[in-house]
C-alpha positions in Angstrom: 14.2 22.6 68.2 12.8 25.9 67.2 15.1 26.0 64.1 14.1 22.3 63.2 10.2 23.3 63.4 11.2 26.5 61.2 12.7 24.1 58.6 10.0 21.6 58.8 7.5 24.2 58.1 9.6 25.8 55.3 9.6 22.3 53.7 6.1 21.8 54.1 5.3 25.3 52.4 7.8 24.2 49.5 5.8 20.9 49.0 2.5 22.7 49.1 3.6 25.3 46.7 4.9 22.5 44.3 1.7 20.7 44.5 -0.3 23.9 43.9 2.1 24.6 40.7 1.5 21.4 39.1 -0.8 21.6 36.0 -3.8 19.3 35.9 -4.6 18.2 32.3 -7.9 16.8 32.1 -8.0 13.6 29.3 -10.9 12.2 28.0 -10.6 8.5 26.7 -12.5 7.0 23.9 -12.6 3.7 26.0 -14.0 3.2 29.4 -11.4 2.3 32.2 -13.2 -1.2 32.7 -12.6 -2.3 29.2 -9.5 -4.5 29.0 -6.6 -3.4 26.8 -8.1 -0.4 25.2 -9.4 1.2 28.2 -6.8 0.0 30.6 -4.2 1.6 28.1 -5.7 5.1 28.9 -5.4 4.6 32.6 -2.0 3.1 32.1 -0.8 6.2 30.6 -2.1 8.6 33.1 -0.3 6.4 36.0 3.0 6.3 33.9 3.2 10.3 33.3 1.8 11.1 36.8 4.6 8.8 38.4 7.6 10.5 36.5 6.4 14.2 36.1 6.4 17.0 38.9 5.0 19.5 36.5 1.7 18.0 35.0 -0.9 15.5 36.4 -3.1 14.0 33.9 -6.8 13.2 35.1 -8.6 10.3 33.3 -12.0 10.7 32.4 -14.2 7.8 30.8 -16.2 8.4 27.5 -19.2 10.8 28.1 -18.1 12.2 31.3 -16.5 15.2 29.6 -17.4 14.7 25.8 -18.8 11.7 23.8 -16.1 9.6 22.1 -16.7 10.9 18.4 -16.3 14.5 19.7 -13.1 14.3 21.0 -10.9 15.7 18.3 -13.0 18.8 18.1 -13.1 19.2 22.0 -9.3 19.1 22.2 -8.9 21.2 19.5 -11.2 24.0 20.8 -9.8 23.9 24.1 -13.0 22.4 25.9 -11.1 19.5 27.0 -7.1 19.6 27.5 -6.6 16.0 26.0 -7.8 12.6 24.5 -6.7 9.2 24.5 -8.2 7.9 21.3 -7.4 6.6 17.7 -7.5 8.7 14.5 -9.8 6.2 12.8 -12.6 7.9 14.4 -12.1 11.2 12.5 -12.2 9.5 9.1 -15.7 11.1 8.3 -13.7 14.6 9.0 -10.4 13.8 7.5 -9.9 11.2 4.6 -6.5 10.2 5.6 -7.1 9.7 9.1 -7.5 6.1 9.4 -4.1 5.4 7.6 -2.8 6.4 11.1 -5.0 4.0 12.9 -5.3 0.6 11.0 -4.7 -0.2 7.2 -6.4 -3.1 5.8 -4.1 -5.7 4.8 -1.4 -3.2 5.8 1.5 -3.3 8.3 1.5 -5.3 11.5 2.4 -3.8 14.8 6.3 -3.8 14.4 6.3 -2.4 10.8 3.5 0.2 11.7 5.7 1.3 14.4 8.8 1.5 12.3 7.0 3.7 9.9 5.7 5.9 12.6 8.8 6.5 14.6 11.5 6.1 12.3 10.0 7.1 8.9 7.9 9.8 7.9 4.8 8.6 9.8 4.7 10.8 13.0 5.4 14.0 10.9 2.7 13.2 8.4 0.3 12.3 11.4 0.9 16.0 12.9 0.9 17.6 9.5 -2.5 16.2 8.8 -4.2 17.9 11.9 -2.3 21.1 11.1 -3.3 21.1 7.3 -7.1 20.4 8.4 -6.9 23.4 11.0 -7.1 21.3 14.2 -5.4 22.8 17.1 -3.8 19.7 18.4 -0.4 18.1 19.2 -0.5 14.4 18.4 1.7 11.5 19.9 1.4 7.8 19.2 0.5 6.3 22.7 -0.6 2.6 22.0 -0.8 -0.1 19.7 -2.3 -3.6 19.5 -2.0 -6.6 17.2 -4.6 -8.0 14.9 -8.4 -7.8 16.0 -11.1 -10.4 15.0 -12.7 -9.8 11.6 -16.2 -9.8 13.4 -19.0 -11.3 15.0 -21.9 -12.7 12.8 -25.6 -14.2 13.8 -25.1 -16.4 10.9 -22.2 -18.1 9.2 -20.9 -16.3 6.3 -19.9 -18.7 3.5 -19.7 -16.5 0.4 -19.8 -12.8 -0.5 -23.3 -13.2 -1.2 -24.0 -13.8 2.6 -22.6 -10.1 3.3 -25.0 -8.5 1.0 -27.8 -6.6 2.8 -26.2 -6.7 6.3 -26.1 -4.0 8.5 -22.7 -4.1 10.5 -20.8 -1.9 12.7 -17.4 -1.3 11.0 -14.5 0.8 12.1 -12.1 2.9 9.6 -10.9 2.1 6.1 -12.5 -1.6 6.6 -15.9 0.0 6.4 -15.3 1.2 3.0 -14.4 -2.2 1.9 -17.6 -3.5 3.3 -19.9 -1.1 1.8 -18.3 -1.9 -1.8 -19.5 -5.5 -0.8 -23.2 -4.6 0.0 -22.9 -4.0 3.7 -24.7 -1.2 5.3 -21.9 0.0 7.7 -22.0 2.5 11.1 -19.7 3.4 13.3 -20.6 3.1 16.9 -18.7 3.7 20.1 -18.1 0.5 22.2 -21.1 0.9 24.6 -23.6 1.3 22.0 -22.8 -1.8 20.0 -24.3 -4.5 22.4 -27.8 -2.8 22.4 -27.8 -2.1 18.9 -27.1 -5.9 18.1 -29.5 -6.9 20.9 -32.7 -4.8 19.4 -31.6 -6.0 15.6 -30.5 -2.4 14.4 -27.3 -4.2 13.2 -26.9 -7.8 12.3 -23.2 -8.1 13.1 -20.2 -6.0 14.3 -16.3 -6.0 14.6 -14.9 -4.0 17.5 -11.6 -5.3 18.7 -9.7 -8.5 20.3 -11.3 -11.4 21.7 -10.8 -10.5 25.3 -12.1 -6.8 24.7 -15.1 -8.3 22.9 -15.8 -10.8 25.6 -16.3 -7.8 28.1 -18.8 -6.3 25.8 -21.0 -9.4 25.4 -21.2 -10.1 21.6 -21.0 -13.6 22.0 -24.3 -13.8 23.7 -25.7 -12.6 20.6 -23.5 -13.5 17.6 -21.9 -16.8 17.8 -19.8 -16.8 14.5 -16.4 -15.1 15.2 -14.4 -14.8 12.1 -10.5 -14.4 11.9 -8.0 -12.9 10.6 -8.7 -9.3 11.2 -7.8 -8.3 7.7 -9.3 -4.8 8.3 -6.9 -4.1 11.2 -3.5 -6.0 11.1 -2.5 -3.4 13.9 -4.3 -0.4 15.5 -2.4 2.6 16.5 -3.7 4.9 19.3 -3.1 8.7 19.7 -2.6 11.0 22.7 -4.2 14.5 21.3 -3.0 17.5 23.5 -4.5 20.9 22.8 -1.7 22.8 21.1 -1.7 25.9 23.3 -1.8 23.5 26.2 1.3 21.7 24.6 3.0 24.8 23.9 2.8 26.3 27.3 4.6 23.0 28.7 8.4 23.2 29.1 10.5 20.8 27.2 11.3 18.4 29.8 7.5 17.8 30.4 7.0 17.5 26.8 9.7 14.8 26.6 8.2 13.0 29.9 4.9 12.8 28.1 6.5 11.2 25.1 8.5 8.7 27.2 5.2 7.8 29.0 3.4 7.1 25.6 6.5 5.0 24.4 6.2 2.9 27.5 2.4 2.6 27.1 2.9 1.3 23.5 5.0 -1.6 24.9 2.4 -2.5 28.0 -0.6 -2.0 25.7 0.8 -4.4 22.9 2.0 -6.8 25.7 -1.4 -6.8 27.3 -3.1 -8.0 24.2 -0.7 -10.5 23.2 -0.7 -12.1 26.9 -4.4 -12.3 27.3 -6.5 -13.0 24.2 -6.0 -16.6 23.7 -7.7 -17.4 27.2 -10.7 -15.6 25.8 -10.7 -17.6 22.5 -10.6 -20.8 24.7 -13.6 -19.7 26.9 -15.5 -18.6 24.0 -15.3 -22.1 22.3 -15.5 -24.0 25.6 -18.0 -22.1 27.4 -19.9 -19.6 25.4 -20.9 -21.7 22.4 -18.9 -19.6 20.1 -17.8 -21.0 16.7 -14.1 -19.6 15.5 -14.2 -19.3 11.7 -11.4 -18.4 9.4 -12.0 -16.8 6.3 -11.4 -18.9 3.1 -8.6 -18.0 0.7 -11.0 -16.8 -1.7 -12.9 -14.4 0.7 -9.6 -12.9 1.9 -8.7 -12.3 -2.0 -12.0 -10.7 -2.4 -11.6 -8.5 0.6 -8.1 -7.4 -0.6 -9.4 -6.6 -4.0 -12.0 -4.3 -3.1 -9.6 -2.5 -0.5 -7.2 -1.9 -3.4 -9.9 -0.4 -5.2 -10.9 1.8 -2.3 -7.4 2.9 -1.7 -6.9 3.9 -5.3 -10.3 5.8 -5.3 -9.3 7.5 -2.0 -6.0 8.6 -3.3 -7.5 9.9 -6.4 -9.9 11.9 -4.3 -7.7 13.3 -1.8 -4.1 14.6 -2.1 -3.1 14.2 1.4 -4.4 10.7 1.4 -2.4 10.1 -1.7 0.8 11.6 -0.3 0.6 9.5 3.0 -0.4 6.4 1.1 2.7 6.6 -1.2 4.9 7.2 1.7 3.6 4.1 3.4 3.6 2.1 0.4 7.5 3.1 -0.2 8.3 2.3 3.2 6.8 -1.2 3.0 8.5 -2.1 -0.3 11.8 -1.5 1.5 10.5 -3.3 4.7 9.6 -6.4 2.6 13.3 -7.1 1.9 13.5 -7.4 5.9 10.3 -8.8 6.8 10.0 -11.6 4.0 13.4 -13.1 5.1 14.0 -12.9 8.5 11.1 -14.4 10.4 10.6 -18.2 10.9 7.5 -19.8 9.7 4.8 -19.9 12.3 4.3 -23.5 13.3 1.2 -25.3 12.8 1.1 -27.9 15.7 
């Protein structure tokens, strides 16, 4: 009995020592945990990594609890926060090429985007972007969603003239296109959009998918919801870890984080695909929303202006030009596959 007691005491001591040795990594998220798809992805990642790692425990914090959403990159880089679950499109004001790793207007959808990121040059270029701009971070692709809605408008948009003079919340490279079309754009975090719509500071907004937008209540003010989301055919999310923190982890733990992110990409994408149609039905049947589809002429105008924006940015910024050329080269090859293999989508 005495030996058994000693053995149990030793086991308890070992467990306690192991728990004390586990590193806690504080992670700020760009999206609140109660926000479907976007917010749940950050929580799901922490659940995944904490379930498989004995060396680290990630602790999830909502936007503003540690730092505001738009300050996360600087905070992780300078070490005031260990990690962030976010999207690089928020850094476009700091790094011209940043949005090419988040969402590309008229660009790749989820499968093609992941192919470039994971099996071509995307991830290497992603890390180089941060390194060459002096950010002390390690980046890991950690989530992806399918196309978003194209925006919520208080009034119907029938021509380019209807866009002129609007104040609109807009994300990433798509904002550059809208500015060319006479729209005044601003980048607001999710929780700031509804109040801005309500008080008239903005006339319209885009944010994300129907289920996510429904949680934020845009349908209460803006009754016209436009599709398709030409500005974000897919959106990639990133896990940023302070480089000193990352380098201090053993190789096994680093691999576990990578694996948790790859699993998170799967569940993040699937959650969006599984739940958005219900929100669209509720919008039309209960919330008085009119779902609109851009005309071919409007889509052609958006694309023409995007091509002009891409050309201008490539001329202004050498790294944007390098990444853009690499992505275009991959897409040219992918086209051989993508334009051939898929069945036409049924209309009934």
